[in-house]
N, C-alpha and C positions, 0 to 999 in steps of 0.2 A: 549496543543498536539493534531490531527484529533483523532477520536476516529469513529470507525463501523457507533455508530449512526447517526455520522455525513455525512458517504455514506448513510446510511440512507433516511436521509433525503432528500439530492439530489437529490440522484433514483424518491423518491416518485416524486420530481420537474420534472423529465426528463419524468415521467409519467401522470403528470395532464395535464390538458386540456386546450387550449392556448396557448403563449409564455413567452419563459424566456429570460431573458438578462444574460448573459454568460462570466465572466470577468477573464480573468488570467494577470496578472499585472507583471512588474520586477517592483519591488521593494524594489532591494540590496543594501544597506548604500554604497557598499566598491564601486558602482558603481557610480563614479564622476553625469552622467547626471542624478542620482534617487535625489544628495543631496536640501536641501531647499526642496524639498515635489515639483519637478520637474516632480515624477512621475508623481502626479494630471494633470500637463498640460498635460503628456504624455498620460491617461487618455482619458481627453476631444479629443484629436487631435482623439483619433481611434471612439472615440464615432460619433464626426463630421461626418466621414470621413462615419459610418455606420446609421448615418441615410439618408445622400444623397446617399444612393444606395436601402433606401427605405422609399422615395419622399410622403409626405400625410400620415404615418404611426405615429397616435398620438400618438397610446396606448405605441409603441416607444421613442417617444420625450418626453414625462413622466416619462418612465421608467430609461432612460439615467438619467431624470434630479434627479431621487432620486440614483441613484448611484455615481453619481458627489458631490450628497448632503452627503450622506455615507462616499464616501471616505477620508472627513473631520476628522474624526475621527477612522483610520486604522492608528497605532503606526505602522512605518517600522522597525520592530524588526526582520524579514527576509528576504527569495528571493523570495516572490511571495506572491503577494494578488491571491486570490482566492473570487472569491463572485456573487451569483444567484442568480435574484430579478426576483418575478412574483409578478407580480402589481395586479391584478382582486385575487388572493388570497389571498396578503401582507402578503407575508414572501419573507426574506433578508435572505442569506445566507452568512459569510463571513469567513474567513480562512483564516492568516497570515502562510503560509509554508515556510521549513530551508532547502530545496530543490529548485534547478529552474525549472522551465518547461515553455512553448514558452508563451510568452505576444501573447494577442490575444482577439477580443469581438468576440462573435455570440447572433444571434437573431434567436430563431425558435423555433417549439415545443419540450417540453425538455430541461431541462439542458445541456450542451456539453460537457462531462463526460471522454470524452479521455487523453486525460493528464494524469489528476488525477486515472486515471484506470490504466493505464498506471503504471503509478508511485506508487501506492500500491500493484500491480501485482510485483513491483522491490523490493517493502521492507515493511517483513514483522515484526513484530510488535515482538521485541526479548524483554525479559527478562532474567538481567545478573545480576546472585550472586554472590559478593566478601565475602570468610569468614574465620577467621583463627579460635585460640581458643578460642576468646573471645569475637568477634564483627561478625558481620554481613552487608555489604550495598545489600539493592534491589534496581535495577533501573532498570526502560525501556527504549526500542531504539526504536524510527518508523519516519518514515520518515524524517531521519537527526536532529530529538530532542532526547535527554537525556534528564531526570525527575527523580530523585534522592527520596527512596519513603519512606526506615528506615532504621534506623540503633542498630539493635537489640545488645544488648550486653548480655553477660551469667551469669546466675545465681550465683552468686561469689558461689566457694566451699570450703567446712573448712581443713583448711588447713593441713597437714598433720602429724603428731607427728613428730619434731625432732628425731634422733638418740638415743637422749641421756634420751628420757622420754620413749623409744621402740624399744628398741635396737632386739626387734625381728621384726621387720616390716623390708622388706625385701625392695629390689630393683625394684624387681620385682610388688608386691602390690602397691608400688608409682605408677608404670608405668600401673597396671593393672586401680590406680583410677583414671589417670591421661586420658587417656582412655574414660574412662568410662563416666567424662565430658562432653571429646570432645562429642561423643555419644550423651549426651543431649543435649549439644550445639548444635548438628546437626538436632536432631527431633524438637527443639525448633524451627529453622529456617526454617524447611521443613514443618511444619503445619503453619507458617506466612505465607510463602512462599507462597502455595495451596491456602489462605484466596486472598491472596492482586492480583498472577497472573493473577484468573479465577476473578476478579473484572476488571483487565485493560484488558483485553482481549488478553493475552500474545501469540503467535503462536511457539515460539522460546523457547528455553532458555541454556545460557549459567554457568558456572560455574567457578569462577577465585576463586587466591586466596593462603594459603599457603594451599600444598599438600596434607598434610594427612585432614588438616579439607573439603578439597575442593571433595575428595575419601568420608572420612565422608555424606558429606552431601549428593552427588550422591549414597549412598547406600541408607539412611533415604528418598529420596523422597516419594512422594506417587506414585501409578500405572501409576494415568492420567496423572503425569507428566515426566514417568521415556520416555513414549513418543514422547516428545516434550525434551530435551536433547539433545542436538546437538554436542557441544563440550564441555572439562573440559579444559580451557586454565589456564597458567600461570600466570594471569594479578594479579600484588601488590594491596593488600588490598587498602593501601593508593593511586594509581594511581586515577588523575585528569578525570572529565567529556570530556574532549578532548580526554586522552590518551584512557581511555575504550568509546567510541565512533570511534576510527581510527580502533580500534582492532574488537570490531565486526563490522565495516562496512568490513572488508578482507572477516571475515567469511560469511556473510550474499550475500555476492556478490560469493564468490565462490557457497556456496550451491544453490543461486539462477540459475546461470550461469549451473549445474549440472543437477538439476531438466528441466529445459527446454532440455536439451542434451535429458532424458530419457523420456520425452512426444513426443519426435522429434520421436525417432527412435517405440517407442509404435505405432504413427500416419501412419509410415511408414510401418509397416508389418500392418496395419488394412486396408491402401492406397492395395498391392502389392496383398494381400488375397482377397481383392473384401469385407472387411468386414465393419467393424464399421467407418473410414477413405475415405473422399475426397479432391481431392485438387484441385487448380484451381480459376479462378474465375468463373464459370460458374454454374460447380458443387455446386460450395459451394456455393453462392447464390440463388441458386435449395433446397441444405439443410434447409438452413435463412429462406427461404418464406414459409416452409412447417412446419417449429418450430421445426425441427430435430437435431439441432446442440446443445451439451452437452460443447464446447469448441471450438472455435472461434482463429484460429493459425491463427500469420503473423507475418510478420519483420517487425522489429525497426522501425518505421517512414515511413512506404510504404506508398506512394500516389496512389489511383485509380481514376480514372471517370470513367461514369456509368450514367442508369437509373435512378427516383425516381418515384412511381407513385402515383400521392397524393391523388389519388382514395381510393386506399388499401392500401397503405404502401410499396407494393411489391416492389423488383432490382432487376435490369437486366444489366447485363454487357454492354449495348449501349445505350442512350436516342435514337438512329436511328430506334426503332422500337415499337411495341406494348405491356402494361403489358403482361407476360406473366401466370399472375392471370385470371387480368377481361379485356383484353383488350381496356383499355381506354390507351390512348395515355401518353408515356412518361416525361417529366423530366428532365433535364440534371443532375448532382448532380455532383461535383467536388471533394467532398471530402467523399467518397464512404464506407474508412474505419469507418469512425466517423457515418455509417449510420447504416453500419454492424453491429459495438459494439454493439449499439445501440439494433437495432432487438434484436440480441443474450440477450444481457442482459432483457430485455423487457418477455422473452422468459424464462428466469430462467436458461438462461444457464451461462456460462461461458467465456473470455476472456483473453488471451493470448499473450502478444505482444517479442518477442522472439530476442536476440542478441548473436555472439559469436559465438561460433563450432556451437549453434542451429540451428543457420538462415542457418547458411553453409551446414548443413545436410538438413534442408526444403527444399533447394536452387535446392535440385537435381531432385524438382518435383516440386514446384512453389514456389511462394514469399507468396501465400495465402491457406488454407487447414483447415479441420475441423475433430475435433471427433465428430459424433451423440449421441445421447441417443440408449445407450443397449434398 
């Protein structure tokens, strides 16, 4: 399962001097074209085309050879292979994802992160805890992968005396003892959850299982986890990983769409009152060049052309003029959104690719906008 430290490694590559070869490759074995490792042939074709675009680039040729050798050790157990190779640093990042991403190879300064960052924005890391009076299952879900970590069993409680041996014992006392056992089990699970979920960098939490046990666990959560709890669902403790993944994916998509819509509404308010929001390509690029963008927001799948200054790294809406910062000639840039995203990330900002109702709301003013630092 990919973790935040893996993304940190890629972001370090994106800021390292020199060029990085980044690969996104469809290796999904449900696609007949990928079977018998035919995805290796597809990669070789893509790298051959890339070398043809950069004739005489010996570093690229050597890096391509490294990548072609490395892919021989890839187990095609997912849908997409992500690989980044920086030869002069001797660093290779390689990970197989269980979600589809567009295939492509990129040779540029810094790793090409846009497809992965958009997927990360869409897929927060969820913790799922299913509980009943005796057991609890702890799982995490991220980027289409589900992993089970713990199966906790409650400490056995002494059996209550039989009515024949203790006629004074009332039904209420039996029920109270059962509730005390359930509460003790919930506290044990909550303690173990807190430790494990902190280690696993979980963003959101879902609780399921038996109704009474799930409610008791919700009450037993430490304060720092209560803010991550997004839903209590009637998911049976015995559910298969596939069933748990399907239910969680539904919740995740709904929460993501709602969060995007709220972000865009905040942006629209700021733009209309002339506050911390800017919209449209020229205004957004000006803010990016000045390092003022806190969050870049654009429609999922947006493509833009523009200009890039090799001298100072600034961006412009068109390559037909000189750099707005240093006055040097601009180079055409066909992957403008990728350049914009990289610059925002390098300055410590955030990137949000939106879809659905949020994209429709943003279209009132533009396909691309930004919220600025306070």
